[in-house]
DRENMIKE-631093 format. One record per residue (C-alpha): residue number from 1; residue in one letter; x, y, z. Coordinates in Angstrom, 1 decimal, padded with zeros to 4 digits. Example, Ala and Ser with C-alpha at 12.3 -4.5 7.8 and 13.67 -1.06 7.14 Angstrom:
BEGIN
    nr   rest       px       py       pz
     1      a    012.3   -004.5    007.8
     2      s    013.7   -001.1    007.1
***
This chain:
BEGIN
    nr   rest       px       py       pz
     1      m   -165.2    035.0   -058.7
     2      k   -162.3    036.9   -057.3
     3      k   -161.4    034.1   -055.0
     4      v   -161.3    031.7   -057.9
     5      l   -158.9    034.0   -059.8
     6      k   -156.7    034.4   -056.8
     7      l   -156.5    030.6   -056.4
     8      i   -155.7    030.2   -060.1
     9      l   -153.0    032.7   -059.8
    10      l   -151.6    031.2   -056.6
    11      v   -151.4    027.7   -058.4
    12      a   -149.7    029.3   -061.4
    13      v   -147.1    030.9   -059.3
    14      i   -146.3    027.7   -057.3
    15      s   -146.1    025.8   -060.6
    16      a   -143.9    028.3   -062.0
    17      l   -141.6    028.2   -059.0
    18      t   -141.5    024.3   -058.9
    19      v   -140.6    024.1   -062.7
    20      a   -137.7    026.8   -062.1
    21      v   -136.4    024.9   -059.1
    22      f   -136.3    021.5   -060.9
    23      a   -134.8    023.1   -064.0
    24      a   -131.9    024.6   -062.1
    25      s   -131.1    021.6   -059.9
    26      p   -127.9    019.8   -060.8
    27      e   -128.3    016.7   -062.9
    28      v   -126.8    013.4   -061.9
    29      t   -124.3    012.1   -064.6
    30      t   -122.1    009.1   -064.8
    31      i   -118.5    010.0   -065.0
    32      e   -116.2    007.9   -067.1
    33      n   -113.1    006.5   -065.0
    34      q   -110.1    007.5   -067.0
    35      s   -107.7    007.1   -064.2
    36      g   -106.8    003.5   -064.6
    37      a   -107.9    002.8   -060.8
    38      a   -109.5   -000.7   -061.3
    39      e   -111.1   -000.6   -057.9
    40      l   -113.0    002.5   -058.7
    41      t   -116.1    000.8   -060.3
    42      a   -118.6    003.7   -060.5
    43      v   -118.5    007.4   -060.4
    44      t   -121.5    009.7   -060.6
    45      a   -121.8    013.4   -060.0
    46      e   -124.5    016.0   -059.3
    47      v   -123.2    018.6   -061.8
    48      p   -124.6    022.1   -062.2
    49      e   -124.8    023.4   -065.8
    50      g   -121.5    024.6   -067.0
    51      i   -119.3    022.3   -064.8
    52      k   -117.3    019.5   -066.1
    53      v   -116.1    016.5   -063.8
    54      e   -113.2    014.2   -064.8
    55      v   -111.6    011.2   -063.1
    56      v   -108.1    010.9   -064.5
    57      a   -104.7    009.4   -063.5
    58      p   -103.2    010.9   -060.4
    59      t   -100.7    013.9   -060.6
    60      e   -099.1    013.2   -057.3
    61      a   -100.1    010.3   -055.0
    62      a   -096.8    010.0   -052.9
    63      a   -098.1    012.2   -050.1
    64      n   -101.2    010.1   -049.7
    65      e   -099.3    006.8   -049.8
    66      a   -096.7    008.0   -047.1
    67      a   -099.5    009.3   -044.9
    68      a   -101.4    005.9   -045.1
    69      k   -098.2    003.8   -044.5
    70      a   -097.4    006.2   -041.5
    71      a   -100.9    005.6   -040.0
    72      n   -100.9    001.8   -040.7
    73      p   -098.0   -000.1   -042.1
    74      d   -100.0   -003.1   -042.8
    75      a   -102.6   -001.1   -044.8
    76      t   -103.3   -002.1   -048.5
    77      i   -103.0    001.0   -050.7
    78      l   -105.3    000.9   -053.8
    79      d   -104.8    002.8   -057.0
    80      s   -104.9    006.6   -056.6
    81      f   -106.9    008.9   -058.9
    82      d   -107.6    012.6   -059.5
    83      i   -111.1    014.1   -059.7
    84      n   -110.9    017.4   -061.6
    85      v   -113.8    019.8   -061.7
    86      s   -113.7    022.8   -064.1
    87      n   -115.7    025.6   -065.6
    88      v   -116.7    024.6   -069.1
    89      a   -116.8    028.3   -070.4
    90      t   -113.5    029.4   -068.9
    91      g   -111.6    026.1   -068.3
    92      e   -110.9    027.3   -064.7
    93      e   -110.1    024.6   -062.4
    94      l   -112.5    024.5   -059.5
    95      h   -112.1    023.0   -056.1
    96      s   -115.8    022.7   -055.3
    97      g   -119.2    023.1   -057.0
    98      a   -120.2    019.5   -057.6
    99      t   -121.0    016.5   -055.4
   100      v   -119.3    013.3   -056.6
   101      t   -120.3    009.7   -055.5
   102      l   -117.6    007.0   -055.7
   103      t   -118.1    003.3   -055.6
   104      i   -115.0    001.4   -054.6
   105      a   -114.7   -002.5   -055.1
   106      v   -113.3   -004.2   -052.0
   107      p   -111.9   -007.7   -051.8
   108      a   -114.0   -010.0   -049.6
   109      e   -111.0   -010.4   -047.2
   110      f   -111.3   -006.8   -046.1
   111      v   -115.1   -007.0   -045.2
   112      g   -115.5   -006.0   -041.5
   113      g   -112.4   -003.7   -041.8
   114      t   -112.1    000.0   -042.7
   115      l   -111.6    002.1   -045.9
   116      y   -109.6    005.3   -045.5
   117      l   -109.7    007.8   -048.1
   118      y   -106.6    010.1   -048.3
   119      e   -106.7    013.5   -050.1
   120      d   -103.4    015.5   -050.6
   121      g   -101.5    013.7   -047.8
   122      a   -104.3    013.9   -045.1
   123      l   -107.1    011.6   -044.2
   124      n   -110.3    012.8   -045.8
   125      q   -112.9    010.3   -044.5
   126      t   -113.3    006.7   -043.3
   127      a   -115.9    004.2   -044.0
   128      a   -116.7    000.7   -042.4
   129      i   -116.6   -002.0   -045.1
   130      a   -119.8   -003.9   -044.8
   131      g   -119.8   -005.7   -048.2
   132      t   -117.5   -005.8   -051.3
   133      s   -118.1   -002.3   -052.3
   134      v   -118.1    001.0   -050.4
   135      t   -119.7    004.2   -051.6
   136      l   -118.3    007.7   -050.7
   137      v   -119.5    011.1   -051.4
   138      i   -117.0    013.9   -051.8
   139      n   -117.4    017.7   -052.3
   140      s   -113.7    018.7   -052.8
   141      f   -111.4    017.8   -055.6
   142      s   -107.8    016.7   -055.9
   143      t   -105.8    013.6   -055.7
   144      y   -107.4    010.6   -053.7
   145      t   -106.0    007.4   -052.5
   146      p   -108.2    004.7   -051.0
   147      v   -106.6    002.5   -048.4
   148      l   -107.9   -000.7   -046.9
   149      v   -107.3   -002.1   -043.4
   150      k   -108.4   -005.5   -042.4
   151      a   -110.6   -006.0   -039.3
   152      a   -108.6   -006.7   -036.2
   153      v   -108.4   -010.4   -035.5
   154      t   -109.7   -011.3   -032.1
   155      p   -108.0   -014.4   -030.7
   156      a   -110.0   -017.5   -030.2
   157      p   -110.8   -017.9   -026.4
   158      g   -108.3   -020.6   -025.0
   159      p   -108.7   -022.6   -022.0
   160      t   -109.7   -020.5   -019.0
   161      t   -107.3   -020.3   -016.1
   162      p   -108.8   -020.8   -012.7
   163      q   -109.2   -017.8   -010.4
   164      t   -106.8   -017.6   -007.5
   165      m   -109.3   -019.0   -005.0
   166      q   -110.2   -021.9   -007.2
   167      t   -106.3   -022.7   -007.5
   168      l   -105.8   -022.4   -003.7
   169      l   -108.9   -024.2   -002.7
   170      p   -107.7   -027.8   -003.2
   171      y   -104.4   -027.0   -001.3
   172      a   -106.3   -025.3    001.6
   173      l   -108.7   -028.5    001.7
   174      a   -105.5   -030.8    001.8
   175      v   -103.9   -028.6    004.6
   176      l   -107.1   -028.9    006.7
   177      a   -107.5   -032.6    006.1
   178      v   -103.8   -033.2    007.3
   179      a   -104.4   -030.9    010.3
   180      a   -107.7   -032.8    011.1
   181      v   -105.8   -036.2    010.9
   182      a   -103.0   -034.8    013.1
   183      v   -105.6   -033.4    015.7
   184      a   -107.2   -036.8    015.7
   185      v   -103.9   -038.7    016.2
   186      v   -103.0   -036.4    019.2
   187      a   -106.4   -036.8    020.6
   188      k   -106.3   -040.4    020.2
   189      k   -102.8   -040.6    021.8
   190      r   -104.0   -038.5    024.9
   191      s   -107.0   -040.8    025.4
   192      f   -104.7   -043.8    025.8
   193      n   -102.4   -041.9    028.4
***
């Protein structure tokens, strides 16, 4: 009987811990894109209770754009946006505390290229573009600028140029043929004398 009571107590404790863990875990919420960045098609966040996440128009994107152009002058700079995280109770701006997942639409011409995400004038992360959207996960919050770079164009193989020996071989054979004819002529002349 004591063993059964211990087992029931153990199951009750494990159940209570499981409920507590799931109740305290952050919930995933869809965040409205209020930034005007058309390429930003979906934003979701794991937000702990008491934290608010907003996607709004950028406060200052010039540093991101300058860094992107310096790194790659042919890059296509997409619309910038700010991700703001704040404490609901105090209104205090936070720079961490949530995990935000961004989905960015990419034109088909960039498939095979690279997406660079700049934050506050520095490269935050890169992602290979495999399809017409790219998903990124971020944990720090400020002004972001996505930048697209097309895949490097590899030139089509042209006609192959022959190797050095392939070029010289016909000339060497021609010289040998002329030499053989000359030797034959000289040998023929000597045989008549």
